[in-house]
C-alpha positions in Angstrom: -78.4 19.8 4.7 -80.1 22.7 6.7 -78.9 26.2 7.6 -80.3 27.1 11.1 -80.0 30.9 10.7 -80.2 32.9 14.1 -80.5 36.4 14.4 -78.3 37.4 17.6 -80.2 37.8 20.9 -81.0 41.0 22.2 -78.3 43.7 22.9 -78.7 46.8 25.0 -79.1 48.9 21.9 -81.8 46.7 20.8 -83.8 47.4 24.1 -83.3 51.2 23.3 -84.4 51.0 19.7 -80.9 52.2 18.5 -79.5 51.4 15.1 -76.6 49.1 15.4 -75.2 48.2 12.0 -71.6 47.6 12.2 -71.3 48.9 15.7 -70.5 46.3 18.2 -72.6 46.4 21.8 -72.7 43.4 23.8 -75.7 41.3 24.7 -78.1 42.5 27.5 -79.0 40.4 30.4 -82.3 39.8 28.5 -80.1 38.8 25.5 -78.2 36.4 27.4 -81.3 34.7 28.6 -82.7 34.4 25.1 -79.3 32.7 23.9 -79.9 30.2 26.7 -83.4 29.4 25.4 -81.8 28.9 21.9 -79.4 26.5 23.5 -82.3 24.6 24.9 -84.1 24.5 21.5 -80.8 23.2 19.7 -80.4 20.3 22.1 -80.7 17.1 20.2 -79.9 18.8 16.8 -77.2 17.2 14.7 -75.0 20.4 14.2 -72.0 19.8 12.2 -70.5 23.4 12.4 -71.2 26.9 13.8 -70.6 30.2 12.2 -70.9 33.7 13.2 -70.6 37.2 12.4 -67.6 39.0 14.0 -69.8 41.3 15.8 -69.9 40.5 19.6 -73.6 40.3 19.9 -73.6 37.5 17.3 -70.4 35.9 18.6 -71.7 35.7 22.1 -75.3 34.2 21.0 -73.4 31.6 18.9 -71.1 30.6 21.9 -74.0 30.3 24.2 -76.5 28.6 21.9 -74.1 25.9 20.7 -72.1 25.4 23.9 -73.4 21.8 24.5 -72.5 20.7 21.0 -68.6 21.4 21.7 -68.1 23.0 18.4 -65.9 26.0 17.7 -67.4 29.2 16.5 -66.1 30.0 13.1 -66.2 33.8 12.4 -66.8 34.9 8.9 -66.6 38.9 8.3 -69.1 38.7 5.5 -71.7 37.8 8.0 -71.5 41.2 9.5 -74.6 43.3 9.6 -75.3 45.8 6.9 -73.7 49.1 7.4 -76.2 51.8 8.5 -73.8 54.8 7.9 -74.7 58.0 9.9 -77.7 56.2 11.7 -75.3 53.9 13.5 -75.6 54.7 17.3 -78.6 56.7 16.8 -82.4 55.8 18.3 -85.2 55.3 15.7 -86.9 58.3 17.5 -84.0 60.6 16.7 -83.7 59.4 13.0 -87.5 60.1 12.7 -87.2 63.5 14.3 -84.4 64.5 12.0 -85.7 63.0 8.6 -88.8 60.8 9.2 -89.7 61.0 5.4 -86.2 59.4 4.4 -86.6 56.7 7.4 -90.2 55.8 6.2 -88.9 55.6 2.6 -86.1 53.2 3.8 -88.5 50.9 5.5 -90.8 50.8 2.2 -87.8 50.5 -0.4 -84.4 50.0 1.4 -82.7 49.2 -2.0 -83.8 52.6 -3.4 -83.5 54.8 -0.3 -80.3 53.8 1.9 -79.6 55.5 5.0 -77.0 58.3 4.6 -73.5 56.7 3.9 -75.0 53.3 4.3 -73.7 50.1 2.8 -75.2 49.5 -0.8 -77.7 46.5 -0.3 -76.3 44.9 -3.5 -72.7 44.7 -2.2 -74.2 43.4 1.2 -76.1 40.7 -0.7 -73.1 39.6 -2.7 -71.0 39.1 0.3 -73.8 37.2 2.3 -74.4 35.0 -0.7 -70.7 34.3 -1.1 -70.4 33.5 2.7 -73.4 31.0 2.5 -71.9 29.3 -0.5 -68.4 29.1 1.3 -70.3 27.4 4.4 -72.4 25.2 2.2 -69.2 24.0 0.2 -67.3 23.5 3.3 -69.9 20.7 4.5 -71.3 18.9 1.6 -72.4 16.0 4.0 -73.3 18.4 6.7 -76.7 17.7 8.6 -77.3 21.2 10.2 -75.2 24.1 10.1 -75.9 26.9 12.8 -75.2 30.4 11.3 -75.7 33.3 13.7 -75.9 36.8 12.2 -78.3 39.8 12.1 -81.7 40.6 10.9 -80.7 42.5 7.9 -78.3 39.6 6.7 -80.9 36.9 7.3 -83.5 38.9 5.6 -81.4 39.4 2.5 -80.6 35.8 2.3 -84.3 35.1 2.6 -85.0 37.6 -0.2 -82.6 35.6 -2.4 -84.1 32.3 -1.6 -87.5 33.4 -2.3 -86.7 35.5 -5.5 -87.6 38.7 -3.9 -86.5 42.4 -4.7 -84.2 43.6 -2.1 -86.7 46.2 -1.5 -88.8 43.5 0.2 -86.1 43.3 3.1 -88.0 44.8 5.9 -91.3 43.2 4.9 -89.7 40.0 6.5 -89.8 40.0 10.3 -86.5 38.6 11.9 -86.9 38.8 15.6 -83.9 38.7 18.0 -82.9 34.9 18.9 -85.3 33.7 16.3 -84.6 30.8 14.2 -85.1 30.6 10.5 -84.4 27.2 8.6 -83.1 27.1 4.9 -82.7 23.8 3.0 -81.3 25.5 -0.2 -83.0 26.3 -2.3 -86.0 26.1 -0.1 -87.3 28.3 2.9 -88.6 25.9 5.5 -89.3 28.3 8.2 -89.1 32.0 9.0 -88.9 33.6 12.3 -89.4 30.8 14.6 -89.8 32.2 18.4 -91.8 29.8 20.4 -88.7 28.8 22.3 -88.6 32.4 23.7 -92.0 32.4 25.2 -92.2 32.8 29.0 
């Protein structure tokens, strides 16, 4: 069994470098084109099921990417992006202008330095691991399971697979519309983006 982990395609907020977290912007036109590229990448894959975060940018990505497989998109609330508290809806530049030191500490050690009123990373990790266990248990004979989520969620799961501290979260690059492949307990590939070129 393989988990095909996809970070949602670009939203309008990604283009403006605005923190999203639990906020719910839709895909941008560029994001829809990225989701179409994912659809082409997934042609010929033996998808058994499709799962998504409930946030619109993930659901839209999942629906477009898996359209040719004719599978329903199963929504799991546990796959929602980590909550970023008071930073949600605020641009990176605005956060740096207000408290650049805290922002840079968060990039270096997000477990130790969460954003103001942000969701604690251990709680996020617990719900993500629970969701992945639920998905895997539901498909013991599955070939490939598509899971569309968010950069933070995929990064946390990869930290778990690799035995890394949650402070390593932002050291793992997870681009919009990228593919990361996991065959638990092994990470097979991280942040594949060749399908997005051109």
